[in-house]
N, C-alpha and C positions, 0 to 999 in steps of 0.2 A: 592508297586510300584511295585516288583521287575516278570521278568519273560514277561515287555509289552513295552518292547521299541520301541513300532505303539505308541504305547496315548503319552509318553512320545518323539518319535517325533514331530509331532504334532503340541503336548503342545506350543514349543522349535520350531516352526517351522523350523527341520531338516530333510533329512530320519531315515531308523530307522539303517539305518548306518552308518549318521553322526550324529548321536549320540555314536551309538558302539566305535566309531575312535573320537571320545570325550575322551570317557569312557579312552583307553584306548590312547588318546595324556598326560588326564589329571597321570595315575600315569605311564609312559613314565619320565613326568618331576619331576616324586617328588622319595622327599627319599624315602617315607612311600605310595608304589605304590595304597597299600587296601586302609588304607585313605584317599586318594590322588578321588578315586574310591567312595566310600564312602558322602568324603564332597560332592563334581559333585553332585552323587543319591539325598544328598539330594537339593539340593539346586533346582533339575530340582521338587525335590517335595514340597519344599517351593510356588515355582510360578506353577506348578499347582493345587496349595492347590487354592493362592493368582488369578489367573483368574477365580474359582469357586464361587467364592465370588461375585470379578466382573461381574457374570452368572447372578448370581442370582440379585445383585443392577443392573442391566440392566434391567433385568424381574422387579423386583421392579417400577420400573423409566416404566417402561410401563404399568403398572396398574396405578400408578398414575396417569400416564402424559390419558387415561382415563377414570378415572374416575375424569382428573380436566377438562377435558375438557363434559363429561355426566349431569356433577354438575355445572359449567358454578362456583367454588370455586376456583378463581384461589391468592397464594398466595400472600405475595408482590415480586413485581419483584427478589429487591435486598436476597430474602433466598433462588426463583429460580436460579442466577443469584450465587451464594456460591454451592448450594448444585454441580451445573454442574462445577462448578470449581473444586470445589473437584474431583471428580466422575472421569472429567481430569487427574487432575493429582497423580490421585491413574493409572489408565491408563497407563498415559509418565512413572512412577515409577518402573510399570513392563512392558512394552515393553524394559527401558535400560536396568534394568532384565535379559530378556530371551538375549537381541542381546548383555552382559557383558558373560554371560552362551554360547550362541552359539559359540562368538567368538574365547572363550579359552583361559578368564582374569580373 
C-alpha cells in the first residue's frame, strides 16, 4: 500500500489529503506514533482487500444472474434470499468499518 494515498483515499471515501491527515492524527493521539500509523494503514489495507472481495462477489452474482435468466433454472427463493442477505450484511460490515476509520475511531 506504500505510496498510494490516492487509491487508499478512494477506498475510504476521502481525499488523499484527508487520508494523510488521518494518519497524522492517529500518530499524534498515540503513545507510539509509528505503531499508530502502522495500525491505521493495516486497517485500511484490510478494508481494501475486503472491498476487492466484495467486488468479486458482485461480479460472480452478475454472472450467476445472467445464467439463471438464460437457462430459467432458478434455485428455491429462500436460497436466493439467504445469499443476498449474506452479501448485504457483508457490505454493511465493510461500510461500518470504513465509516469508523474515516471518523477516526
